[in-house]
C-alpha positions as protocol buffer text, in pm:
chain_id: "A"
residue {
  index: 1
  type: MET
  ca { x: -36 y: -2319 z: 512 }
}
residue {
  index: 2
  type: LYS
  ca { x: -171 y: -2262 z: 164 }
}
residue {
  index: 3
  type: ALA
  ca { x: 15 y: -2041 z: -82 }
}
residue {
  index: 4
  type: GLY
  ca { x: -188 y: -1774 z: -256 }
}
residue {
  index: 5
  type: THR
  ca { x: -322 y: -1422 z: -237 }
}
residue {
  index: 6
  type: TYR
  ca { x: -552 y: -1332 z: 49 }
}
residue {
  index: 7
  type: GLU
  ca { x: -780 y: -1026 z: 66 }
}
residue {
  index: 8
  type: PHE
  ca { x: -896 y: -872 z: 391 }
}
residue {
  index: 9
  type: GLN
  ca { x: -1147 y: -600 z: 478 }
}
residue {
  index: 10
  type: PRO
  ca { x: -994 y: -413 z: 776 }
}
residue {
  index: 11
  type: LYS
  ca { x: -1224 y: -256 z: 1036 }
}
residue {
  index: 12
  type: ASP
  ca { x: -1204 y: 77 z: 1217 }
}
residue {
  index: 13
  type: VAL
  ca { x: -908 y: 207 z: 1011 }
}
residue {
  index: 14
  type: CYS
  ca { x: -864 y: 432 z: 706 }
}
residue {
  index: 15
  type: SER
  ca { x: -765 y: 154 z: 466 }
}
residue {
  index: 16
  type: ARG
  ca { x: -1045 y: -28 z: 283 }
}
residue {
  index: 17
  type: LYS
  ca { x: -881 y: -345 z: 158 }
}
residue {
  index: 18
  type: MET
  ca { x: -557 y: -536 z: 212 }
}
residue {
  index: 19
  type: ARG
  ca { x: -399 y: -800 z: -13 }
}
residue {
  index: 20
  type: LEU
  ca { x: -127 y: -1032 z: 105 }
}
residue {
  index: 21
  type: ALA
  ca { x: 48 y: -1287 z: -119 }
}
residue {
  index: 22
  type: ILE
  ca { x: 239 y: -1572 z: 43 }
}
residue {
  index: 23
  type: ASP
  ca { x: 439 y: -1864 z: -91 }
}
residue {
  index: 24
  type: GLU
  ca { x: 413 y: -2231 z: 9 }
}
residue {
  index: 25
  type: GLU
  ca { x: 667 y: -2179 z: 289 }
}
residue {
  index: 26
  type: GLY
  ca { x: 457 y: -1903 z: 449 }
}
residue {
  index: 27
  type: LYS
  ca { x: 684 y: -1620 z: 336 }
}
residue {
  index: 28
  type: ILE
  ca { x: 528 y: -1293 z: 227 }
}
residue {
  index: 29
  type: LEU
  ca { x: 568 y: -1215 z: -141 }
}
residue {
  index: 30
  type: SER
  ca { x: 376 y: -885 z: -143 }
}
residue {
  index: 31
  type: PHE
  ca { x: 146 y: -663 z: 62 }
}
residue {
  index: 32
  type: GLU
  ca { x: -84 y: -400 z: -91 }
}
residue {
  index: 33
  type: VAL
  ca { x: -346 y: -172 z: 60 }
}
residue {
  index: 34
  type: GLU
  ca { x: -633 y: 33 z: -82 }
}
residue {
  index: 35
  type: GLY
  ca { x: -686 y: 356 z: 109 }
}
residue {
  index: 36
  type: GLY
  ca { x: -503 y: 457 z: 423 }
}
residue {
  index: 37
  type: CYS
  ca { x: -167 y: 633 z: 453 }
}
residue {
  index: 38
  type: GLN
  ca { x: -8 y: 514 z: 129 }
}
residue {
  index: 39
  type: GLY
  ca { x: 352 y: 610 z: 200 }
}
residue {
  index: 40
  type: ASN
  ca { x: 353 y: 434 z: 534 }
}
residue {
  index: 41
  type: LEU
  ca { x: 171 y: 129 z: 404 }
}
residue {
  index: 42
  type: ARG
  ca { x: 399 y: 91 z: 100 }
}
residue {
  index: 43
  type: GLY
  ca { x: 694 y: 113 z: 340 }
}
residue {
  index: 44
  type: ILE
  ca { x: 542 y: -157 z: 560 }
}
residue {
  index: 45
  type: GLY
  ca { x: 493 y: -371 z: 249 }
}
residue {
  index: 46
  type: ARG
  ca { x: 863 y: -346 z: 167 }
}
residue {
  index: 47
  type: LEU
  ca { x: 959 y: -441 z: 523 }
}
residue {
  index: 48
  type: LEU
  ca { x: 728 y: -744 z: 521 }
}
residue {
  index: 49
  type: LYS
  ca { x: 853 y: -892 z: 194 }
}
residue {
  index: 50
  type: GLY
  ca { x: 1031 y: -1223 z: 259 }
}
residue {
  index: 51
  type: ARG
  ca { x: 919 y: -1249 z: 623 }
}
residue {
  index: 52
  type: ASP
  ca { x: 728 y: -1540 z: 773 }
}
residue {
  index: 53
  type: VAL
  ca { x: 355 y: -1466 z: 817 }
}
residue {
  index: 54
  type: ARG
  ca { x: 353 y: -1593 z: 1178 }
}
residue {
  index: 55
  type: GLU
  ca { x: 644 y: -1362 z: 1264 }
}
residue {
  index: 56
  type: VAL
  ca { x: 460 y: -1069 z: 1103 }
}
residue {
  index: 57
  type: ALA
  ca { x: 139 y: -1148 z: 1294 }
}
residue {
  index: 58
  type: ASP
  ca { x: 337 y: -1147 z: 1620 }
}
residue {
  index: 59
  type: LEU
  ca { x: 529 y: -826 z: 1540 }
}
residue {
  index: 60
  type: LEU
  ca { x: 224 y: -622 z: 1438 }
}
residue {
  index: 61
  type: ALA
  ca { x: -27 y: -738 z: 1700 }
}
residue {
  index: 62
  type: GLY
  ca { x: -157 y: -464 z: 1925 }
}
residue {
  index: 63
  type: VAL
  ca { x: -17 y: -163 z: 1736 }
}
residue {
  index: 64
  type: GLU
  ca { x: -258 y: 130 z: 1792 }
}
residue {
  index: 65
  type: CYS
  ca { x: -319 y: 457 z: 1607 }
}
residue {
  index: 66
  type: ARG
  ca { x: -182 y: 687 z: 1878 }
}
residue {
  index: 67
  type: GLY
  ca { x: -313 y: 1005 z: 1717 }
}
residue {
  index: 68
  type: SER
  ca { x: -673 y: 897 z: 1772 }
}
residue {
  index: 69
  type: ARG
  ca { x: -851 y: 876 z: 2105 }
}
residue {
  index: 70
  type: THR
  ca { x: -1113 y: 641 z: 1966 }
}
residue {
  index: 71
  type: LYS
  ca { x: -909 y: 387 z: 1768 }
}
residue {
  index: 72
  type: VAL
  ca { x: -769 y: 90 z: 1955 }
}
residue {
  index: 73
  type: THR
  ca { x: -640 y: -71 z: 1638 }
}
residue {
  index: 74
  type: SER
  ca { x: -435 y: 25 z: 1331 }
}
residue {
  index: 75
  type: CYS
  ca { x: -362 y: -103 z: 983 }
}
residue {
  index: 76
  type: PRO
  ca { x: -70 y: -314 z: 1115 }
}
residue {
  index: 77
  type: ASP
  ca { x: -289 y: -456 z: 1393 }
}
residue {
  index: 78
  type: GLN
  ca { x: -569 y: -530 z: 1145 }
}
residue {
  index: 79
  type: LEU
  ca { x: -321 y: -716 z: 924 }
}
residue {
  index: 80
  type: SER
  ca { x: -205 y: -918 z: 1225 }
}
residue {
  index: 81
  type: GLN
  ca { x: -564 y: -1009 z: 1314 }
}
residue {
  index: 82
  type: ALA
  ca { x: -643 y: -1107 z: 954 }
}
residue {
  index: 83
  type: ILE
  ca { x: -333 y: -1327 z: 926 }
}
residue {
  index: 84
  type: ARG
  ca { x: -421 y: -1507 z: 1248 }
}
residue {
  index: 85
  type: ARG
  ca { x: -785 y: -1555 z: 1148 }
}
residue {
  index: 86
  type: GLU
  ca { x: -766 y: -1621 z: 773 }
}
residue {
  index: 87
  type: ILE
  ca { x: -423 y: -1779 z: 718 }
}
residue {
  index: 88
  type: LEU
  ca { x: -317 y: -1935 z: 1048 }
}
residue {
  index: 89
  type: GLY
  ca { x: -668 y: -2034 z: 1155 }
}
residue {
  index: 90
  type: GLU
  ca { x: -627 y: -1906 z: 1512 }
}
């Protein structure tokens, strides 16, 4: 796993861009989001700091926006998908 900052363009959610910084051990250093529900997303960022990216991908997979009848994803689910695709290569 390569240390660095990764940017993702989430789909079908309110946020427009996500940035995730990880260290060489795969631990999350920071998580930032443009757009979306800022209070919730800043809170998620604090909870993710220091966690392993694989653990985060597993924890957040499949979370849906329950208030919407049309969304089958969410910002956490989009982050999980991006980690699996862009960082873990799954």
